[in-house]
Backbone of each chain as ProteinMPNN parsed JSONL, in Angstrom:
{"seq_chain_A": "XXXXXXXXXXXXXXXXXXXXXXXXXXXXXXXXXXXXXXXXXXXXXXXXXXXXXXXXXXXXXXXXXXXXXXXXXXXXXXX", "coords_chain_A": {"N_chain_A": [[142.78, 59.041, 31.1], [144.295, 62.15, 32.075], [142.872, 65.297, 31.192], [141.607, 64.341, 28.942], [139.042, 64.873, 27.903], [139.204, 67.619, 27.361], [141.237, 67.655, 25.442], [139.991, 66.272, 23.389], [137.985, 68.074, 22.814], [139.532, 70.177, 21.85], [140.559, 69.029, 19.474], [138.179, 68.651, 18.073], [137.305, 71.26, 17.71], [139.319, 72.425, 16.295], [139.308, 73.112, 13.464], [137.855, 75.546, 13.493], [139.339, 77.007, 15.306], [141.699, 77.464, 14.022], [141.859, 79.916, 12.788], [142.909, 81.502, 14.692], [145.546, 80.871, 14.875], [148.628, 80.288, 16.529], [147.981, 81.663, 18.797], [146.937, 81.126, 22.274], [144.748, 78.76, 23.503], [142.147, 78.412, 25.889], [140.619, 75.757, 27.435], [137.902, 74.151, 28.976], [136.592, 71.212, 29.943], [134.11, 70.554, 27.611], [134.05, 73.088, 26.723], [135.178, 75.85, 24.936], [136.873, 78.42, 26.153], [138.26, 80.901, 25.658], [140.645, 82.694, 23.545], [144.113, 83.588, 23.84], [146.876, 85.906, 23.845], [149.199, 85.143, 25.071], [150.809, 82.411, 26.824], [150.963, 82.747, 29.594], [148.826, 84.512, 30.131], [146.596, 82.974, 29.41], [146.805, 80.882, 31.218], [146.558, 82.22, 33.649], [143.899, 83.11, 33.484], [142.642, 80.646, 33.402], [143.119, 79.554, 35.992], [141.823, 81.523, 37.425], [139.134, 81.315, 36.629], [138.534, 78.575, 36.937], [139.89, 77.507, 39.068], [141.091, 74.825, 40.888], [140.086, 72.899, 39.28], [140.246, 70.692, 36.38], [141.784, 72.074, 33.499], [142.67, 72.998, 30.159], [145.452, 74.451, 28.575], [146.504, 75.43, 25.511], [148.633, 75.907, 22.737], [147.513, 77.082, 19.639], [147.979, 75.342, 16.803], [148.464, 74.398, 13.464], [150.032, 72.29, 12.691], [151.241, 69.97, 14.89], [153.988, 70.455, 17.048], [156.887, 68.382, 17.543], [158.777, 67.401, 20.227], [162.19, 66.878, 20.782], [164.402, 64.568, 22.381], [167.623, 63.68, 23.116], [168.56, 62.076, 25.074], [167.6, 59.052, 26.697], [164.323, 58.978, 27.865], [161.213, 58.57, 29.687], [158.154, 59.428, 28.707], [155.382, 60.685, 30.633], [151.947, 60.168, 31.423], [149.252, 61.353, 33.313], [146.854, 59.438, 35.148]], "CA_chain_A": [[143.893, 59.989, 31.069], [143.962, 63.536, 32.414], [142.604, 66.248, 30.095], [141.103, 63.612, 27.765], [137.884, 65.591, 27.369], [139.659, 68.905, 26.827], [141.998, 67.405, 24.201], [138.996, 65.915, 22.363], [137.34, 69.343, 22.436], [140.488, 70.913, 21.004], [140.59, 68.408, 18.138], [136.892, 68.892, 17.413], [137.162, 72.694, 17.411], [140.519, 72.923, 15.623], [139.035, 73.826, 12.217], [137.448, 76.934, 13.796], [140.399, 77.677, 16.066], [142.869, 77.736, 13.176], [141.927, 81.343, 12.458], [143.674, 82.133, 15.781], [146.805, 80.105, 14.965], [149.709, 80.951, 17.254], [147.484, 82.08, 20.113], [146.767, 80.053, 23.263], [143.34, 78.56, 23.801], [141.804, 77.867, 27.205], [139.49, 74.835, 27.292], [137.439, 73.484, 30.208], [135.608, 70.221, 29.495], [133.82, 70.736, 26.182], [133.872, 74.525, 26.515], [136.3, 76.699, 24.55], [136.627, 79.643, 26.932], [138.744, 82.076, 24.913], [142.039, 82.588, 23.1], [144.95, 84.599, 24.486], [148.138, 86.158, 23.142], [150.336, 84.501, 25.753], [150.572, 81.25, 27.7], [150.738, 83.248, 30.95], [147.481, 85.089, 30.234], [145.625, 81.871, 29.359], [146.946, 80.159, 32.482], [146.004, 83.088, 34.698], [142.439, 83.075, 33.355], [142.225, 79.291, 33.761], [143.076, 79.436, 37.451], [140.834, 82.477, 37.926], [137.776, 80.815, 36.383], [138.285, 77.164, 37.268], [140.599, 77.108, 40.286], [141.841, 73.571, 40.827], [139.456, 71.963, 38.329], [141.096, 70.524, 35.191], [141.612, 72.899, 32.298], [143.758, 72.835, 29.19], [145.979, 75.609, 27.857], [147.214, 74.84, 24.371], [148.88, 76.808, 21.61], [146.789, 76.638, 18.449], [148.924, 75.115, 15.713], [147.939, 73.477, 12.45], [150.892, 71.102, 12.771], [151.748, 69.832, 16.251], [155.446, 70.267, 17.132], [157.37, 67.209, 18.276], [159.965, 67.806, 20.965], [163.188, 65.799, 20.713], [165.322, 64.354, 23.505], [168.659, 62.725, 22.729], [168.744, 61.183, 26.232], [166.396, 58.23, 26.898], [163.4, 59.325, 28.942], [159.902, 57.945, 29.523], [157.072, 60.41, 28.882], [154.382, 60.225, 31.599], [150.597, 60.738, 31.422], [148.516, 61.113, 34.557], [145.631, 58.639, 34.896]], "C_chain_A": [[143.413, 61.404, 31.433], [143.774, 64.362, 31.141], [142.076, 65.585, 28.821], [139.972, 64.406, 27.083], [138.312, 66.906, 26.704], [140.427, 68.718, 25.511], [141.049, 67.024, 23.063], [138.275, 67.172, 21.873], [138.256, 70.14, 21.512], [140.499, 70.346, 19.583], [139.308, 68.708, 17.37], [136.76, 70.345, 16.947], [138.321, 73.258, 16.586], [140.226, 73.626, 14.289], [138.634, 75.292, 12.445], [138.58, 77.709, 14.473], [141.579, 78.091, 15.193], [142.986, 79.2, 12.773], [142.705, 82.112, 13.525], [145.042, 81.452, 15.937], [147.908, 80.942, 15.616], [149.282, 81.415, 18.635], [147.299, 80.859, 21.025], [145.292, 79.954, 23.629], [143.18, 77.959, 25.2], [140.537, 77.033, 27.041], [139.195, 74.18, 28.642], [136.341, 72.514, 29.805], [135.36, 70.363, 28.003], [133.604, 72.21, 25.832], [135.19, 75.209, 26.113], [136.045, 78.062, 25.183], [137.015, 80.88, 26.138], [140.143, 81.777, 24.379], [142.807, 83.788, 23.652], [146.268, 84.744, 23.714], [149.317, 85.442, 23.783], [149.878, 83.325, 26.593], [150.22, 81.733, 29.106], [149.316, 83.772, 31.131], [146.415, 83.989, 30.257], [145.622, 81.099, 30.681], [146.286, 80.938, 33.63], [144.475, 83.031, 34.681], [141.893, 81.696, 33.744], [142.105, 79.12, 35.262], [142.004, 80.356, 38.043], [139.42, 81.901, 37.788], [137.514, 79.43, 36.974], [139.045, 76.671, 38.494], [141.383, 75.826, 40.074], [141.168, 72.521, 39.932], [140.355, 71.828, 37.099], [140.754, 71.535, 34.102], [142.859, 72.744, 31.435], [144.155, 74.193, 28.62], [146.844, 75.061, 26.729], [147.417, 75.883, 23.293], [148.204, 76.229, 20.37], [147.782, 76.557, 17.281], [148.333, 74.103, 14.74], [148.732, 72.172, 12.472], [151.503, 71.053, 14.171], [153.271, 69.668, 16.244], [155.773, 68.983, 17.895], [158.689, 67.6, 18.924], [160.923, 66.619, 21.089], [164.084, 65.778, 21.946], [166.361, 63.332, 23.051], [168.93, 61.718, 23.844], [167.479, 60.339, 26.407], [165.582, 58.699, 28.1], [162.077, 58.599, 28.69], [158.815, 58.974, 29.775], [155.975, 59.843, 29.784], [153.06, 60.95, 31.391], [149.936, 60.389, 32.746], [147.235, 60.358, 34.243], [144.403, 59.417, 35.332]], "O_chain_A": [[142.283, 61.792, 31.135], [144.451, 64.135, 30.137], [142.094, 66.19, 27.749], [139.957, 64.58, 25.865], [137.837, 67.251, 25.623], [140.289, 69.517, 24.585], [141.27, 67.403, 21.913], [137.992, 67.319, 20.685], [137.808, 70.706, 20.516], [140.453, 71.097, 18.609], [139.341, 68.983, 16.171], [136.166, 70.615, 15.903], [138.308, 74.433, 16.219], [140.844, 74.652, 14.006], [139.028, 76.172, 11.68], [138.755, 78.906, 14.244], [142.365, 78.96, 15.571], [144.076, 79.676, 12.455], [143.118, 83.247, 13.291], [145.62, 81.465, 17.024], [148.096, 82.118, 15.306], [150.108, 81.547, 19.538], [147.48, 79.717, 20.603], [144.669, 80.942, 24.016], [143.969, 77.117, 25.629], [139.513, 77.528, 26.572], [140.095, 73.724, 29.348], [135.27, 72.938, 29.37], [136.3, 70.299, 27.211], [133.048, 72.536, 24.783], [136.179, 75.156, 26.843], [135.116, 78.772, 24.797], [136.21, 81.795, 25.963], [140.746, 80.756, 24.708], [142.239, 84.853, 23.897], [146.707, 83.823, 23.025], [150.318, 85.166, 23.121], [148.724, 83.248, 27.015], [149.304, 81.208, 29.739], [148.676, 83.514, 32.151], [145.455, 84.06, 31.024], [144.568, 80.717, 31.189], [145.562, 80.379, 34.454], [143.837, 82.918, 35.728], [140.821, 81.59, 34.338], [141.104, 78.599, 35.753], [141.36, 80.015, 39.034], [138.613, 81.989, 38.713], [136.415, 79.146, 37.451], [138.859, 75.529, 38.915], [142.236, 75.747, 39.19], [141.635, 71.386, 39.844], [141.137, 72.73, 36.8], [139.585, 71.807, 33.827], [143.941, 72.407, 31.916], [143.298, 74.988, 28.231], [147.797, 74.319, 26.966], [146.508, 76.646, 22.967], [148.311, 75.035, 20.09], [148.338, 77.563, 16.841], [147.775, 73.084, 15.145], [148.173, 71.09, 12.295], [152.197, 71.981, 14.586], [153.793, 68.83, 15.509], [155.025, 68.561, 18.777], [159.606, 68.073, 18.252], [160.523, 65.511, 21.45], [164.469, 66.819, 22.478], [166.001, 62.228, 22.642], [169.464, 60.638, 23.595], [166.377, 60.872, 26.275], [166.098, 58.8, 29.213], [161.853, 58.075, 27.599], [158.573, 59.356, 30.92], [155.669, 58.653, 29.71], [153.027, 62.167, 31.208], [150.05, 59.265, 33.234], [146.602, 60.593, 33.215], [143.282, 58.923, 35.206]]}, "seq_chain_B": "XXXXXXXXXXXXXXXXXXXXXXXXXXXXXXXXXXXXXXXXXXXXXXXXXXXXXXXXXXXXXXXXXXXXXXXXXXXXXXXXXXXXXXXXXXXXXXXXXXXXXXXXXXXXXXXXXXXXXXXXXXXXXXXXXXXXXXXXXXXXXXXXXXXXX", "coords_chain_B": {"N_chain_B": [[175.293, 91.748, 33.547], [173.588, 89.162, 35.099], [175.145, 86.224, 36.358], [176.405, 82.878, 36.923], [178.924, 80.517, 37.915], [179.639, 77.106, 37.842], [180.929, 73.917, 39.001], [181.582, 71.204, 36.834], [180.155, 68.155, 37.44], [180.287, 64.535, 38.051], [177.958, 63.713, 36.8], [177.661, 65.576, 34.886], [176.932, 68.925, 33.644], [175.407, 70.078, 36.237], [172.838, 71.626, 38.122], [171.494, 73.049, 41.158], [168.085, 73.33, 41.529], [165.078, 75.146, 42.145], [161.756, 74.177, 42.541], [158.462, 75.185, 42.389], [154.931, 75.777, 43.078], [152.992, 77.524, 40.623], [152.101, 81.042, 40.457], [149.408, 81.413, 39.787], [148.23, 78.93, 40.42], [148.845, 78.854, 43.086], [147.223, 80.919, 44.04], [144.731, 79.754, 43.532], [144.774, 77.6, 45.276], [144.912, 78.893, 47.764], [142.506, 80.218, 47.71], [140.792, 78.2, 48.248], [141.369, 77.626, 50.806], [143.504, 75.869, 51.126], [146.655, 74.279, 51.811], [149.69, 75.623, 50.59], [152.071, 73.916, 48.857], [155.531, 73.731, 49.772], [158.616, 74.968, 48.267], [160.466, 72.669, 46.244], [163.725, 71.407, 46.24], [165.814, 70.44, 43.686], [168.034, 68.322, 41.681], [169.233, 69.262, 38.617], [170.001, 68.587, 35.278], [171.782, 70.353, 32.861], [170.918, 70.197, 29.6], [171.641, 70.193, 26.388], [170.654, 68.616, 24.452], [168.014, 68.299, 24.861], [164.895, 69.44, 23.936], [162.996, 70.542, 25.499], [162.133, 71.362, 28.816], [162.159, 68.948, 31.376], [160.753, 67.082, 34.087], [160.984, 64.82, 36.831], [158.147, 62.81, 37.612], [157.591, 62.355, 40.322], [158.491, 64.591, 41.705], [156.728, 66.524, 40.794], [154.376, 65.441, 41.737], [154.764, 65.696, 44.456], [154.244, 68.323, 44.806], [151.601, 68.386, 44.463], [150.535, 68.853, 41.918], [148.5, 69.281, 38.974], [148.047, 68.322, 35.55], [148.204, 70.787, 32.905], [148.364, 70.69, 30.25], [149.669, 69.074, 27.251], [152.457, 67.524, 25.53], [154.041, 66.368, 22.503], [156.51, 63.88, 22.125], [159.704, 62.7, 21.038], [162.122, 60.241, 21.669], [165.08, 58.292, 22.331], [164.386, 56.072, 23.936], [161.782, 55.492, 23.34], [161.709, 54.583, 20.825], [161.021, 55.013, 17.305], [158.56, 56.13, 17.348], [156.069, 58.642, 18.187], [155.403, 59.97, 21.36], [153.213, 60.93, 24.034], [153.414, 63.379, 26.574], [152.36, 64.654, 29.739], [152.045, 68.134, 30.556], [153.021, 70.63, 32.912], [152.53, 73.625, 34.813], [154.933, 75.532, 36.407], [156.822, 77.389, 38.885], [160.146, 78.199, 38.418], [163.45, 78.043, 39.568], [166.798, 78.694, 39.244], [169.755, 78.29, 40.868], [172.993, 79.633, 41.841], [176.283, 78.687, 43.103], [176.982, 80.204, 45.281], [175.446, 82.096, 47.934], [175.179, 84.704, 47.302], [174.87, 84.773, 44.599], [172.869, 85.793, 41.88], [169.78, 84.324, 41.289], [168.387, 82.534, 38.46], [165.208, 83.165, 37.602], [162.172, 81.787, 36.629], [158.971, 82.311, 36.079], [155.821, 80.538, 35.746], [156.734, 78.442, 34.088], [156.505, 76.016, 31.576], [156.607, 72.605, 31.888], [157.55, 69.207, 31.093], [156.397, 65.96, 32.165], [158.488, 63.349, 32.896], [160.06, 60.162, 33.168], [162.931, 58.302, 34.439], [165.127, 59.719, 35.194], [166.086, 59.52, 37.803], [167.703, 57.286, 38.201], [169.947, 58.193, 37.124], [170.813, 59.986, 38.876], [169.693, 62.482, 38.84], [166.964, 64.867, 38.819], [165.759, 66.255, 36.857], [165.769, 67.568, 33.493], [167.221, 70.347, 32.088], [166.123, 72.033, 29.457], [166.383, 73.301, 26.02], [164.433, 75.222, 25.897], [164.629, 76.686, 28.21], [167.317, 77.347, 28.079], [167.38, 79.093, 25.959], [167.039, 81.516, 27.041], [169.428, 82.224, 28.024], [173.069, 82.592, 28.166], [175.171, 79.988, 27.644], [178.14, 78.708, 28.808], [180.404, 76.248, 28.342], [183.1, 75.051, 29.794], [185.209, 72.824, 29.385], [187.933, 72.448, 29.743], [188.679, 73.48, 32.188], [186.849, 72.33, 33.737], [184.353, 73.549, 34.325], [181.139, 75.226, 34.116], [179.166, 77.952, 32.907], [176.352, 80.055, 33.416], [174.756, 82.733, 31.972], [172.409, 85.361, 32.163]], "CA_chain_B": [[174.442, 90.59, 33.267], [173.763, 88.164, 36.163], [175.702, 84.943, 35.913], [177.116, 82.087, 37.923], [179.789, 79.461, 37.374], [179.611, 75.91, 38.687], [181.813, 72.833, 38.591], [180.952, 70.071, 36.149], [180.379, 66.962, 38.252], [180.299, 63.264, 37.315], [176.736, 63.611, 35.983], [177.699, 66.621, 33.861], [176.625, 70.27, 34.163], [174.219, 69.928, 37.086], [172.55, 72.754, 39.003], [170.387, 72.916, 42.096], [166.973, 74.156, 41.053], [163.9, 75.175, 43.005], [160.495, 73.99, 41.813], [157.316, 75.506, 43.251], [153.674, 75.976, 42.346], [152.916, 78.831, 39.956], [151.292, 82.037, 41.178], [147.994, 81.158, 39.519], [147.804, 77.766, 41.201], [148.931, 79.256, 44.496], [146.006, 81.677, 44.311], [143.595, 78.822, 43.539], [144.875, 76.823, 46.523], [144.574, 79.775, 48.889], [141.061, 80.522, 47.617], [140.061, 77.066, 48.843], [141.961, 77.437, 52.135], [144.398, 74.712, 51.102], [148.06, 74.593, 52.019], [150.519, 75.74, 49.392], [153.308, 73.136, 49.082], [156.766, 74.498, 49.716], [159.513, 74.729, 47.134], [161.299, 71.47, 46.265], [165.04, 71.614, 45.643], [166.148, 69.257, 42.89], [169.244, 68.377, 40.858], [168.804, 69.333, 37.223], [171.107, 68.545, 34.319], [171.678, 71.202, 31.674], [170.977, 69.22, 28.503], [171.382, 70.853, 25.097], [169.965, 67.645, 23.599], [166.586, 68.279, 25.22], [164.267, 70.663, 23.417], [161.964, 70.976, 26.439], [162.516, 71.024, 30.193], [161.374, 67.819, 31.891], [160.945, 66.837, 35.514], [160.468, 63.558, 37.374], [156.764, 62.956, 38.094], [157.542, 62.371, 41.784], [158.664, 65.984, 42.15], [155.472, 67.22, 40.483], [153.358, 64.894, 42.644], [155.008, 66.254, 45.792], [153.656, 69.67, 44.812], [150.16, 68.186, 44.202], [150.182, 69.531, 40.667], [147.723, 68.569, 37.959], [148.512, 68.818, 34.247], [147.428, 71.823, 32.204], [148.622, 70.55, 28.815], [150.438, 67.901, 26.815], [153.34, 67.718, 24.367], [154.488, 65.152, 21.836], [157.936, 63.684, 22.372], [160.456, 61.556, 20.538], [163.302, 59.99, 22.493], [165.576, 56.955, 21.98], [163.75, 54.994, 24.699], [160.45, 55.189, 22.808], [161.837, 54.195, 19.423], [160.78, 56.071, 16.316], [157.202, 56.644, 17.519], [155.844, 59.851, 18.973], [154.673, 59.695, 22.594], [152.671, 62.154, 24.639], [153.673, 63.6, 27.999], [151.634, 65.769, 30.349], [152.844, 69.296, 30.942], [152.603, 71.295, 34.153], [153.088, 74.971, 34.97], [155.638, 75.663, 37.69], [157.809, 78.462, 39.008], [161.43, 77.519, 38.362], [164.534, 78.901, 40.054], [168.105, 78.044, 39.138], [170.671, 79.048, 41.705], [174.426, 79.41, 41.722], [176.898, 78.015, 44.243], [177.049, 81.129, 46.413], [174.178, 82.736, 48.294], [175.146, 86.035, 46.687], [174.587, 84.651, 43.163], [171.489, 86.074, 41.484], [169.215, 83.135, 40.632], [167.557, 82.688, 37.266], [163.843, 82.878, 38.024], [161.256, 81.683, 35.485], [157.605, 82.001, 36.508], [154.925, 79.898, 34.772], [157.451, 77.616, 33.105], [155.797, 74.791, 31.204], [157.554, 71.487, 31.895], [156.961, 67.891, 30.818], [156.647, 64.904, 33.154], [159.187, 62.22, 32.277], [160.791, 59.317, 34.108], [164.257, 57.717, 34.163], [166.241, 60.559, 35.606], [166.599, 59.237, 39.137], [168.805, 56.326, 38.112], [171.116, 58.945, 36.692], [171.153, 60.916, 39.951], [169.126, 63.812, 38.605], [165.501, 64.92, 38.858], [165.214, 67.058, 35.758], [166.618, 68.032, 32.393], [166.962, 71.73, 31.685], [166.189, 71.974, 28.004], [166.697, 74.515, 25.269], [163.417, 76.255, 26.132], [165.205, 77.544, 29.254], [168.636, 77.842, 27.642], [167.229, 80.191, 24.999], [167.039, 82.753, 27.822], [170.742, 82.314, 28.672], [174.31, 82.238, 27.47], [175.77, 78.843, 28.322], [179.555, 78.506, 28.479], [180.87, 74.963, 28.865], [184.556, 75.122, 29.725], [185.693, 71.511, 29.791], [189.361, 72.45, 30.073], [188.829, 73.752, 33.633], [185.759, 71.582, 34.38], [183.293, 74.429, 34.823], [180.202, 75.798, 33.142], [178.578, 79.206, 33.383], [175.081, 80.503, 32.84], [174.522, 84.182, 32.042], [171.001, 85.558, 31.788]], "C_chain_B": [[174.644, 89.552, 34.38], [174.31, 86.856, 35.601], [176.223, 84.167, 37.111], [177.88, 80.97, 37.237], [179.807, 78.307, 38.367], [180.573, 74.863, 38.137], [181.015, 71.742, 37.881], [181.232, 68.825, 36.988], [180.265, 65.697, 37.404], [179.088, 63.111, 36.397], [176.709, 64.644, 34.866], [177.422, 67.99, 34.457], [175.306, 70.258, 34.94], [174.069, 71.157, 37.982], [171.526, 72.332, 40.053], [169.289, 73.87, 41.636], [165.834, 74.072, 42.043], [162.648, 75.069, 42.147], [159.363, 74.291, 42.78], [156.075, 75.733, 42.411], [153.656, 77.384, 41.752], [152.004, 79.766, 40.752], [149.802, 81.778, 41.012], [147.47, 80.011, 40.361], [147.839, 78.082, 42.696], [147.658, 80.007, 44.893], [144.787, 80.772, 44.407], [143.591, 77.984, 44.818], [144.426, 77.662, 47.709], [143.088, 80.102, 48.906], [140.226, 79.409, 48.231], [140.611, 76.704, 50.23], [142.812, 76.17, 52.218], [145.833, 75.168, 51.28], [148.794, 74.677, 50.687], [151.808, 74.956, 49.647], [154.547, 74.015, 48.937], [157.628, 74.121, 48.524], [160.307, 73.437, 47.325], [162.632, 71.802, 45.588], [165.45, 70.327, 44.94], [167.495, 69.449, 42.184], [168.815, 68.296, 39.401], [170.023, 69.414, 36.303], [170.83, 69.492, 33.158], [171.922, 70.305, 30.465], [170.622, 69.901, 27.183], [170.724, 69.896, 24.102], [168.485, 67.52, 23.908], [165.943, 69.569, 24.724], [163.222, 71.228, 24.37], [162.414, 70.566, 27.839], [161.573, 69.963, 30.762], [161.749, 67.537, 33.333], [160.34, 65.49, 35.898], [159.048, 63.733, 37.912], [156.647, 62.99, 39.616], [157.68, 63.773, 42.36], [157.364, 66.755, 41.942], [154.363, 66.747, 41.422], [153.519, 65.468, 44.049], [154.425, 67.66, 45.926], [152.142, 69.617, 44.553], [149.703, 68.884, 42.926], [149.29, 68.649, 39.807], [148.106, 69.148, 36.606], [147.596, 69.888, 33.673], [147.699, 71.772, 30.699], [149.338, 69.252, 28.517], [151.421, 68.339, 25.722], [153.666, 66.354, 23.776], [156.009, 65.094, 21.864], [158.477, 62.535, 21.534], [161.758, 61.466, 21.322], [163.784, 58.575, 22.184], [164.853, 55.818, 22.705], [162.36, 54.646, 24.187], [160.513, 54.825, 21.331], [161.51, 55.351, 18.494], [159.394, 56.702, 16.477], [157.158, 57.914, 18.35], [155.002, 59.488, 20.195], [154.256, 61.013, 23.239], [153.014, 62.198, 26.129], [152.792, 64.744, 28.488], [152.593, 66.928, 30.593], [152.191, 69.991, 32.136], [153.203, 72.693, 34.166], [153.697, 75.079, 36.36], [156.388, 76.992, 37.71], [159.156, 77.781, 39.201], [162.532, 78.503, 38.734], [165.845, 78.125, 39.938], [169.107, 78.899, 39.888], [172.118, 78.739, 41.421], [174.952, 78.717, 42.961], [176.877, 78.896, 45.482], [175.698, 81.781, 46.663], [174.036, 84.096, 47.618], [174.849, 85.98, 45.186], [173.122, 84.973, 42.894], [170.917, 84.844, 40.793], [168.469, 83.506, 39.354], [166.151, 82.244, 37.653], [162.92, 82.882, 36.812], [159.858, 81.323, 36.002], [156.809, 81.347, 35.383], [155.675, 79.123, 33.693], [156.656, 76.337, 32.854], [156.821, 73.669, 31.117], [156.816, 70.176, 31.629], [157.29, 66.93, 31.953], [157.296, 63.724, 32.44], [159.996, 61.473, 33.325], [162.181, 58.963, 33.572], [165.42, 58.575, 34.616], [166.88, 60.092, 36.901], [167.761, 58.258, 39.114], [170.093, 57.026, 37.702], [171.5, 60.006, 37.72], [170.643, 62.322, 39.735], [167.603, 63.725, 38.597], [164.915, 65.619, 37.64], [166.263, 67.292, 34.681], [166.236, 69.475, 32.096], [167.195, 71.804, 30.183], [166.435, 73.329, 27.353], [165.621, 75.584, 25.396], [163.869, 77.207, 27.237], [166.515, 78.159, 28.769], [168.523, 78.98, 26.645], [167.167, 81.554, 25.709], [168.439, 83.079, 28.343], [171.879, 82.263, 27.654], [174.916, 81.103, 28.294], [177.212, 78.704, 27.854], [180.007, 77.209, 29.153], [182.381, 74.94, 28.69], [185.133, 73.813, 30.255], [187.137, 71.512, 30.232], [189.599, 72.757, 31.546], [187.661, 73.148, 34.418], [184.692, 72.478, 35.01], [182.31, 74.76, 33.702], [179.575, 77.044, 33.769], [177.261, 79.459, 32.685], [174.977, 82.008, 33.06], [173.101, 84.429, 31.553], [170.561, 86.98, 32.063]], "O_chain_B": [[175.771, 89.101, 34.586], [173.962, 86.449, 34.492], [176.452, 84.732, 38.181], [177.537, 80.536, 36.137], [179.969, 78.505, 39.571], [180.977, 74.911, 36.975], [179.904, 71.406, 38.292], [182.388, 68.473, 37.224], [180.158, 65.775, 36.181], [179.169, 62.466, 35.351], [175.84, 64.598, 33.996], [177.65, 68.202, 35.648], [174.23, 70.411, 34.362], [175.049, 71.662, 38.529], [170.783, 71.372, 39.854], [169.53, 75.051, 41.389], [165.645, 73.051, 42.703], [162.5, 75.78, 41.153], [159.306, 73.721, 43.869], [156.151, 75.864, 41.189], [154.234, 78.314, 42.313], [151.238, 79.327, 41.609], [149.028, 81.902, 41.961], [146.392, 80.106, 40.948], [146.983, 77.64, 43.463], [147.089, 79.757, 45.955], [143.914, 80.981, 45.249], [142.532, 77.694, 45.373], [143.657, 77.202, 48.553], [142.484, 80.247, 49.968], [139.101, 79.635, 48.677], [140.351, 75.62, 50.752], [142.838, 75.489, 53.243], [146.186, 76.299, 50.943], [148.541, 73.891, 49.774], [152.562, 75.296, 50.559], [154.601, 74.914, 48.098], [157.408, 73.105, 47.866], [160.766, 73.142, 48.428], [162.665, 72.397, 44.511], [165.432, 69.252, 45.538], [168.023, 70.558, 42.097], [168.115, 67.365, 39.003], [170.943, 70.202, 36.524], [169.763, 69.436, 32.546], [172.998, 69.724, 30.321], [169.452, 70.153, 26.898], [170.287, 70.317, 23.031], [167.781, 66.723, 23.287], [166.398, 70.663, 25.057], [162.626, 72.269, 24.094], [163.023, 69.509, 28.004], [160.353, 70.068, 30.643], [162.892, 67.724, 33.749], [159.315, 65.077, 35.355], [158.775, 64.714, 38.603], [155.71, 63.584, 40.151], [157.064, 64.103, 43.373], [156.948, 67.536, 42.798], [153.52, 67.535, 41.85], [152.533, 65.7, 44.748], [154.15, 68.123, 47.032], [151.485, 70.652, 44.438], [148.605, 69.44, 42.873], [149.326, 67.422, 39.906], [148.452, 70.326, 36.51], [146.389, 69.9, 33.915], [147.322, 72.682, 29.96], [149.584, 68.438, 29.407], [151.243, 69.375, 25.081], [153.579, 65.327, 24.449], [156.699, 66.094, 21.661], [157.803, 61.523, 21.34], [162.407, 62.474, 21.602], [162.973, 57.729, 21.807], [164.719, 54.723, 22.16], [161.811, 53.61, 24.559], [159.482, 54.766, 20.661], [161.696, 56.517, 18.842], [159.085, 57.695, 15.818], [158.078, 58.218, 19.109], [154.003, 58.779, 20.075], [154.865, 62.06, 23.017], [152.918, 61.198, 26.839], [152.512, 65.685, 27.746], [153.79, 66.732, 30.807], [150.976, 69.938, 32.328], [154.268, 72.918, 33.591], [153.055, 74.759, 37.36], [156.562, 77.635, 36.675], [159.297, 76.894, 40.043], [162.546, 79.645, 38.276], [165.973, 77.026, 40.477], [169.287, 80.079, 39.587], [172.439, 77.708, 40.83], [174.179, 78.216, 43.778], [176.767, 78.398, 46.602], [174.911, 81.993, 45.741], [172.927, 84.578, 47.389], [174.603, 87.015, 44.565], [172.236, 84.484, 43.595], [171.492, 84.362, 39.818], [167.99, 84.628, 39.191], [165.932, 81.082, 37.993], [162.882, 83.853, 36.057], [159.593, 80.165, 36.325], [157.088, 81.574, 34.206], [155.292, 79.147, 32.523], [156.201, 75.671, 33.784], [157.79, 73.764, 30.364], [155.622, 70.052, 31.901], [158.317, 67.06, 32.618], [156.73, 63.168, 31.499], [160.546, 62.072, 34.249], [162.543, 59.275, 32.438], [166.578, 58.196, 34.439], [168.088, 60.246, 37.086], [168.695, 58.377, 39.907], [171.191, 56.508, 37.91], [172.391, 60.822, 37.482], [171.113, 63.259, 40.38], [167.029, 62.655, 38.395], [163.705, 65.576, 37.419], [167.468, 67.222, 34.925], [165.065, 69.783, 31.878], [168.319, 71.657, 29.705], [166.659, 74.341, 28.017], [165.86, 76.738, 25.042], [163.539, 78.393, 27.212], [166.792, 79.334, 29.013], [169.465, 79.758, 26.491], [167.233, 82.603, 25.068], [168.627, 84.088, 29.023], [171.692, 81.946, 26.48], [175.143, 81.248, 29.496], [177.478, 78.595, 26.657], [179.992, 77.094, 30.378], [182.882, 74.824, 27.572], [185.498, 73.711, 31.427], [187.536, 70.658, 31.023], [190.614, 72.341, 32.104], [187.5, 73.415, 35.609], [184.193, 72.192, 36.099], [182.604, 74.599, 32.517], [179.472, 77.166, 34.99], [177.08, 79.12, 31.516], [175.093, 82.494, 34.185], [172.643, 83.767, 30.622], [169.407, 87.329, 31.811]]}, "name": "protein", "num_of_chains": 2, "seq": "XXXXXXXXXXXXXXXXXXXXXXXXXXXXXXXXXXXXXXXXXXXXXXXXXXXXXXXXXXXXXXXXXXXXXXXXXXXXXXXXXXXXXXXXXXXXXXXXXXXXXXXXXXXXXXXXXXXXXXXXXXXXXXXXXXXXXXXXXXXXXXXXXXXXXXXXXXXXXXXXXXXXXXXXXXXXXXXXXXXXXXXXXXXXXXXXXXXXXXXXXXXXXXXXXXXXXXXXXXXXXXXXXXXX"}
């Protein structure tokens, strides 16, 4: 799955990242690059540093939100 | 306040929307002397039952996008379990019926990849993450809806 490594890094580092709850973390492979106040800033830095290589931008939250859809859809993950 | 009014069609409150690569990705493509895919025009249903905007993966693939995140989703088609979808950053444009209508432009919008829309004649669901930027008026008595933003 895409971003598998970055998501594993996020889970492993979450105890430390929780002090920045609400901010957006930029992760590349097993490297936590930095945290940012906005999604846009984290994204901008991701493209600046890593170009078209995979990177993860994720809001740091102790409890993951679940997004609801009343219409049937099929969530997709890239291989 | 910019706004536009459209007719509710058989599929419901549907708009034509433009989907293109975000500025950051555009810069990364140009830095590697790669072509920047042009904007794709899609049909998107305004769906107050969707908490997040979602797009058919074929549209995202046509733009050669790669995911930059994930979200957890619950939906009737996946039962009571939580499922994960990739998210992508795009530039999103919602236009009115007339060329003179000011479009709603949302740069760096985070959208989820989800299937099953095409059978319903649409490519995307515009969720409440976008609607929170707007006033939506659904006037069923005259078969129109309006978006103010």
